[in-house]
C-alpha positions as CSV (number, residue, x, y, z in Angstrom):
1,M,0.5,0.1,-0.1
2,Y,1.3,3.5,-0.7
3,L,1.4,5.9,1.7
4,R,-1.1,7.9,0.4
5,S,-3.8,4.9,1.0
6,Y,-2.5,3.8,3.7
7,L,-3.4,7.3,5.8
8,N,-7.1,7.3,4.5
9,S,-7.1,3.6,6.1
10,P,-9.6,3.0,8.6
11,E,-6.7,2.5,11.6
12,V,-5.5,5.3,10.5
13,M,-8.9,7.3,10.5
14,E,-9.3,6.0,13.4
15,L,-6.2,7.1,15.3
16,I,-6.4,10.8,14.0
17,D,-10.2,11.5,14.7
18,H,-9.1,10.9,18.3
19,I,-6.5,13.2,17.9
20,V,-8.6,16.1,16.4
21,H,-11.4,15.3,19.5
22,S,-8.3,14.4,22.7
23,D,-9.8,17.1,25.7
24,F,-6.5,19.6,24.7
25,V,-6.8,19.8,21.3
26,K,-10.3,20.6,21.7
27,S,-10.1,22.9,24.7
28,M,-7.7,24.5,22.8
29,K,-9.9,25.0,20.1
30,D,-12.6,26.3,22.5
31,G,-9.9,28.9,23.8
32,T,-11.1,26.8,27.3
33,I,-7.6,25.3,28.0
34,E,-5.6,26.6,31.3
35,D,-2.8,28.8,30.4
36,E,-0.5,26.0,33.3
37,R,-1.6,23.4,30.7
38,F,-0.1,25.3,27.5
39,R,3.0,26.0,28.8
40,Y,3.1,22.1,30.1
41,Y,2.8,21.3,26.8
42,L,5.3,23.8,25.0
43,K,7.9,22.7,27.6
44,Q,7.0,18.6,26.8
45,D,7.6,20.4,22.6
46,H,10.5,22.3,23.3
47,I,12.2,18.7,24.6
48,Y,10.7,17.0,21.9
49,L,12.0,19.6,18.9
50,K,15.6,19.4,20.2
51,Y,15.0,15.4,19.4
52,Y,13.1,16.3,16.4
53,K,15.9,18.4,14.7
54,A,18.8,15.6,16.1
55,A,16.3,12.8,14.1
56,G,16.0,15.1,11.0
57,E,20.2,16.0,10.8
58,V,20.9,12.1,11.4
59,I,18.7,11.5,8.0
60,G,20.3,14.6,6.3
61,K,24.1,14.0,7.0
62,N,23.3,10.0,6.0
63,T,21.4,10.1,2.9
64,G,22.4,9.8,-0.5
65,D,19.5,12.0,-2.1
66,D,19.3,15.4,-2.6
67,N,15.6,15.7,-2.3
68,I,15.9,14.4,1.1
69,R,18.7,16.2,2.3
70,E,16.9,19.9,1.2
71,L,14.3,18.8,2.9
72,Y,15.5,18.2,6.2
73,N,17.3,21.8,5.3
74,E,13.8,23.6,5.5
75,I,12.4,21.9,8.6
76,G,14.8,23.5,10.6
77,S,13.7,27.0,10.0
78,E,10.2,28.3,10.4
79,E,8.7,25.7,13.0
80,P,11.4,26.4,16.2
81,E,11.1,29.5,15.6
82,F,7.7,30.2,15.8
83,H,7.9,27.5,18.7
84,R,10.4,30.1,21.0
85,N,7.4,32.9,20.2
86,M,5.3,31.1,21.4
87,L,7.7,30.2,25.0
88,K,8.2,34.4,25.1
89,Q,3.9,34.8,24.6
90,F,3.7,32.3,27.7
91,G,6.2,33.6,29.7
92,I,8.5,30.6,29.8
93,D,12.0,30.8,30.3
94,E,13.6,28.7,26.9
95,A,16.8,28.3,29.0
96,G,15.3,27.0,32.3
97,I,13.4,23.8,30.6
98,K,15.2,21.1,32.3
99,E,15.1,17.8,30.3
100,S,14.5,16.1,33.6
101,E,10.7,17.2,33.1
102,I,10.1,15.1,30.4
103,N,7.0,12.8,30.1
104,Y,7.2,8.9,29.7
105,T,5.5,9.5,26.1
106,T,7.9,12.4,25.5
107,Y,10.9,10.2,26.5
108,S,9.7,7.3,24.3
109,Y,8.8,9.1,21.2
110,I,11.9,11.2,20.8
111,N,13.6,7.3,21.4
112,H,11.7,6.6,18.8
113,L,12.8,9.2,16.1
114,L,16.6,8.3,16.9
115,R,16.2,5.1,16.5
116,W,14.4,5.1,13.2
117,S,16.8,7.8,12.1
118,K,19.7,5.5,12.2
119,D,18.2,2.7,10.5
120,S,17.7,4.3,7.0
121,S,16.5,7.8,5.4
122,I,13.2,6.0,4.5
123,N,12.7,4.6,7.8
124,G,13.8,7.9,10.1
125,M,10.8,10.3,8.0
126,L,8.0,7.4,8.4
127,S,8.9,8.0,12.1
128,M,8.8,11.8,12.4
129,F,6.4,12.4,8.9
130,P,3.2,11.4,11.6
131,C,3.9,15.0,14.0
132,Q,4.3,16.7,10.6
133,W,1.0,15.4,9.4
134,S,-0.9,15.3,12.1
135,Y,-0.4,18.8,13.2
136,G,-1.4,20.1,10.0
137,Y,-4.2,17.4,9.8
138,I,-5.8,19.0,13.2
139,A,-5.5,22.8,12.4
140,E,-7.1,22.1,8.9
141,A,-9.9,20.0,10.3
142,T,-10.1,22.5,13.2
143,A,-13.6,25.1,12.2
144,A,-13.4,28.5,13.7
145,P,-10.8,28.0,16.7
146,S,-10.9,30.4,19.1
147,E,-9.0,33.6,19.0
148,K,-6.7,33.0,21.8
149,Y,-5.3,30.2,20.2
150,L,-5.8,31.2,16.7
151,F,-2.0,32.1,16.4
152,W,-1.3,28.5,16.6
153,F,-3.9,26.6,13.9
154,D,-2.9,29.5,11.6
155,F,0.5,28.8,11.7
156,Y,0.1,25.1,11.2
157,R,-2.6,25.7,8.0
158,S,0.0,27.6,6.5
159,K,0.7,27.5,3.1
160,D,4.5,27.0,4.2
161,Y,4.2,24.5,6.6
162,R,1.7,22.5,4.2
163,S,4.5,23.0,1.6
164,I,6.9,20.5,4.2
165,T,4.3,18.3,4.3
166,D,3.6,18.0,0.5
167,K,7.5,17.4,0.2
168,Y,7.3,14.7,2.8
169,L,4.6,12.6,1.3
170,E,6.1,13.3,-2.7
171,I,9.6,11.4,-1.7
172,L,7.4,8.6,0.9
173,Q,4.7,8.3,-1.7
174,K,7.5,6.7,-4.5
175,E,7.3,3.6,-3.0
176,P,4.8,1.0,-0.8
177,L,4.9,0.9,2.2
178,S,5.7,-2.6,4.0
179,T,3.5,-3.6,6.7
180,Y,6.3,-3.1,9.0
181,Q,6.8,0.7,7.7
182,E,2.8,0.9,8.3
183,Q,3.5,0.2,11.9
184,I,6.2,2.9,12.1
185,I,3.5,4.9,10.7
186,K,0.8,3.9,13.0
187,F,2.9,3.7,16.5
188,G,3.7,7.6,15.7
189,L,0.0,8.9,15.0
190,E,-0.3,6.2,18.4
191,Y,2.7,8.3,20.0
192,E,0.9,11.7,18.9
193,L,-2.0,10.8,20.7
194,N,-0.1,9.5,23.9
195,Y,1.0,12.9,23.7
196,W,-1.7,15.3,23.7
197,K,-3.2,13.2,26.6
198,E,-1.0,12.9,28.8
199,C,-0.1,17.2,28.4
200,Y,-3.4,17.5,29.0
201,I,-4.2,15.2,32.3
202,E,-0.3,16.2,33.7
203,I,-1.9,19.4,34.7
204,K,-4.8,18.1,37.6
């Protein structure tokens, strides 16, 4: 099965539906999520993005494909700056975020990325793709988000962000996925779902 077909499969659609309707995403859409919960998410995301970038650097270094190398050079530009701006907006000192604050899902997820980035360029990309794709899917599937978090939805449904997702798809669509590669994507989406869940329940 090719990637686009797999993304439309029942098991993927069920997972992405759970993500879109998770408590965190719903309350972000409604503008009712407490600032403390959103700050917790931002800190976890800060730690995650550090290793997401590291996984991408491994892929970019080891690949012989100029298109993949170009993609990972592009990925490192806009989102980190957007994330830093969110930290400032919510009064978080970037230098004060400690890796000891990492939760179980974030820890497991980044190890998933690092493991597959060292395996092969394509498998590494497949491990990273669910994050890229699901954020765009959330943003585009959410109608009339609250003014408070509109900046989040606008960024992840922007033309530039969608362009990177499309480049991922173009590269990964070239060959059919093995059953194991489908599982890498499925595990990534399960990490995404658990990430949103854990970021919501950790703050009581």
